[in-house]
C-alpha positions as CSV (number, residue, x, y, z in Angstrom):
1,M,4.1,-4.0,-10.6
2,A,0.9,-2.3,-9.5
3,A,-0.5,-5.5,-8.0
4,H,1.3,-5.0,-4.7
5,I,0.1,-1.4,-4.6
6,E,-3.5,-2.4,-5.0
7,I,-3.0,-5.0,-2.2
8,K,-1.6,-2.3,0.1
9,V,-4.6,-0.1,-0.6
10,M,-7.0,-2.9,0.1
11,L,-5.2,-3.6,3.4
12,Q,-5.4,0.1,4.3
13,N,-9.2,0.1,3.4
14,S,-9.6,-2.9,5.6
15,S,-7.9,-1.1,8.5
16,I,-10.2,2.0,8.1
17,E,-13.4,-0.2,8.0
18,A,-12.2,-2.2,11.1
């Protein structure tokens, strides 16, 4: 269940880096 949470965090980190 935490898989989608990790993906969400990764997407947010990508937005911050971009």
